[in-house]
N, C-alpha and C positions, 0 to 999 in steps of 0.2 A: 786671178784671185787676189784679194787684198792680203797684204802682209799681216801675219798674226801680231797681236798686241804684245808689247813688252812694257814693263813698268819698273822704274827706278825711284829710289828715295835718296835725296841729298841730305846727308847727316851733318849737322852743323855744330853740335856741342860735345864737349869732352869734360866729364866730371872726374872719372878715374878709369884705370885700365879695365877693371871688372865691369863697371857700368857700360863702358864702350862695347865690350864683348857681349854683354847681355843685350844691349840694344841691337847689335848686328844679328844676333841669334833670333831676336824677336822679329826683326824685319824679314828674315828668312822664313820664319814660321807664318808670317802674314802673307807670304806669297810673292814678295818683291823679287824681280829677276836681276836687278843690278843695285848694289850698294855704292853710293857715290860720295865723294868728298870735294868740297869747293877749295878755292885757293885765295882766300881773303885773310888779311891780317886779323887776328882775333879768333879765327877758326882753327881747328886742328891742322897740323902739317899733313898734307894729303898722303904722301907715300908711306910713312910709318903707320898712319891710321888705316890705310887699306891693307897693308901687310898683316896688321893685327886682326882686321876683319876677316881676312882669309883663314887665319888660325882658328877663329871662332865659328866658322860656317863651312858648309860643304858645297851648296848648289849655286848661290848667286855669283854673277860676274861682279867685277870691282872696277870702278872708274873714277877719273878726275872730272869734275863738272863745275867749271872748267879751269885748267891752269891759266894763270895770267902770264902770257908769254914774256912780258916785260920784266918779270921777276927772275927769268931763267937764262943762263948761258946754254946754248944748244948742246955743246959737248957734255957739260955736266948733267944736263937734263937727260941726255941719252943714257948716261950711266944709271941715273935714278930709275928710268923707265925699264931698262933691261934687268936691273936688280929686282925691282918690284914684280915684274912679270915672272921672273924665275922663282921668287919666294912665294908667289901666289899660284904656282903651278899652271901658268898660262891663262889666268882668269882676268887679266888687266885689260881695260879699255881706256885709251888715252884721249882725254878731251882737252882741247886747246882753244883759247880765245885771245883777242888782241888786248883786252883790259879796258876798263872804263872808269875806274875810281881813282881820281887824281890824288886824293888825300892819302891813299895807301902808298902810292909811289913816293909822295913827299915824306911820309913817316919812315919809309925804308931807305930814304936817301937815294932814290933811283929816279932817273929822268922819266917824265911822263910823255912828253913829245906831242906832236899833232896826231890826229887820226891817221894821216898818211904814214907818218913815221912808225906808229904802232903796228899798222898792218904790214909795213915793210919788214919790221922785225919778225912778225909772225910768219911771213912768207919765207924769210931766211931760216927760221927755226924749223918749219916743216921740211924744207929742202935738206937741211943738215940731219934732222932725225931720220929722214928717209935714207940718206946716204949711210949714216953710221949704223942704224939698226938692221939694215939689210946686208951689211958688210960681214961676210963670214969670218973675218979676222977681228972684228970688234969684240972686246971683252969688257964687261961680262956679256954673255949672249942672252937675248930674251928667249923665253920658252916657246913663244908662238912664232911661226914662220909665215911670211917673211918678217913680220913685225906685229905688235899688238894692233887691234883695230883702232883707227883714228877717227875721233869726233871733232868737228870744227863748228864753232858756234858764232853766229853773227846775223847781220841784217843788210849791210850794204853790198853793192855790186862786187867790189874787189874781194870781199871775204866769201861771198857766195860763189864766185868764180873759182877761188882757191879750193873751197869745199868740193865743188863739182869735179875738179881735177884730181884731188888727192884723198878726200875723206871717204870712210866707210859709212859714217853717220853724219848727217847735217842737222845741226840744232838751230832752230829759229828762235830769236829772242822775242819777236813781236812787240818790241819797245824801242824807243829812241830817247836821246837826251832831251830832258824837259827844258824848253826855252826859259831863260831867266832864272834857272835853278842851279845850285852848285853842281860842278862836274861830277857825274855819277848818279845824279837823280834822274830816273827814267819815267816815261809815261807811255801808256799803251798806244799802239797804232790801231787803226780800225781793222775789223776782219777783212774788209775789202782790200786794204793795203797789204795786209798779211798774205792774202790770196795772190796778189800781184807779185809779192816777193817770192812765193813758192813757184809761181809761173816763171819768173826770171831764172830761178835756180834750175828748173827743168830745162830751160833753153840752154843754159850754160853746160849742164850735164850732157845734153844731146850733142852740143858742139865738141865736147871732150870725148865723145864716144862712150859715155857712161849713162845709159838711159835709166829712167826711173821705172819702178814696178808698174807694169801694165802699159808702158809706152811702146811705141812701134819701133823706135830706133834700137839697133843692137847695142849691147854694152852691159856693164855690170850695174845692178840695181843698188841704190844707195838708200839706207834707212833714214827716215825723217823723224826728228825728235822735237818735242815741245815741252817747255817747263810750265807746269800749272802753278800759278801763284796762290790760288785759294781753292780748297776743295772741302765740301762739307754739306750737311743737311741744312735746309732752309725752306720753311713752308711758304714764305713770301719772297720769291726770288727777286722781284722788282724792288722791294724794300731794301734788300741786301745790296743790289747794284747801286742804288741811290747812295748808300753809305760809302761806296767805293768810288764815287764819281770824281773825286779829286785826283785819282790816279789815271783818269782817262778823260781829260778835258776835251770837249768837242765831240765826244761819242754819245750817241743816244742810248737810252735804256735797252732798246732792241739790239743795238750793236754790241753792247756789253754782254747781253745774254747769249749772243752768238759767239762770243770771244772764247777761244780755248784757254786763255789765262785763268778764267773763272769757271769753276765746276760746282754747280749748286743743285741741291735736291737730294732725294733718297738714292740708294744704290742703283736701282733700276733706271731712274731718271739720269743719273750721272753716266751710267753705262751707255744709254742712248745718245747722250751728248757726245761721248767719245767716238761712238760709231759714226755719228754725223761729221765729226771733225776728221776722221780717217777718210771718209768719202769725199769731203770738200777739199781738204788741204793735203791729204796723203800722209798725215801724221799717224804712226803706229807705235812709236816708242814715246811714252809719256813719263815725265819726271815730276814728283811732288817734293815739297820741302818737308823737313823733319816734323814740323808742328802739324802737318796734315797727314802724317803716316797712318794713324789709327783711323781717321775719318774716311780715308781713301781705300782702306783694306777691303771693305765689302764690295767695292767696284771690281777689284782684282778677281774676287771669287765669282762675281757676276759674268766677267768676260773671259774667264780661264779657258784657254784653248781656242779662242775665236779670233 
């Protein structure tokens, strides 16, 4: 059986404490399963934002999507994670990534490093968090045992192997650094390449003894996540993808229409697209950005419980 859908919203803006609480309550009312906070300079600090979201809501899980590992010392991060998990009564999901925006590191006075160095730091961070958060002597203690669920996001082999070994949720970016553009500017890969990346992840999970849902190999199933970049109605879907072609150079209109980054149509059409993406790629946990929160809500109602 296919894994049931889950839906998260990445909340990006903070106007005031009451506006933040009201937005979190509204997202809960719309049916979102997970309220998420990013880790970019200019956005709200993730852990206090999530602790406040927990006070304003009852049902949704709360997650980082995703922490930039280069911003964090692992021991200090373990303290933040354990504290936030305790303050949210065990509703935290910890998302981690290697980071990709050089300008933010420069602004913070932190080294950016090469892709290898950034992944090296993420590998060390995951290992230290695993050691500290599962240590019965570590204080503070997280509410969840042995630790909060771990989401790892990325696209390359090393990161996918890391996720296959350690993550409870694997998040696929579906994008790569755009050639000739500033560091951090991304462009979409093709649906076929994304499918190949998912296939590579499945092989890595099987090698690690952690099979995917529906696979023959024994092991623990890992939830697959995808971030939808645009969701909303559109009578002429092809006209819309033509407007977005600059973000996907080299992709045909048909490839863009098949891409899980773009969700276009009415609620029933978008729901059918998500069912197709779950069938093709295995994605069952989808995240939307805050500005798509309202437009996507009817899709949640359409797919509730499926």
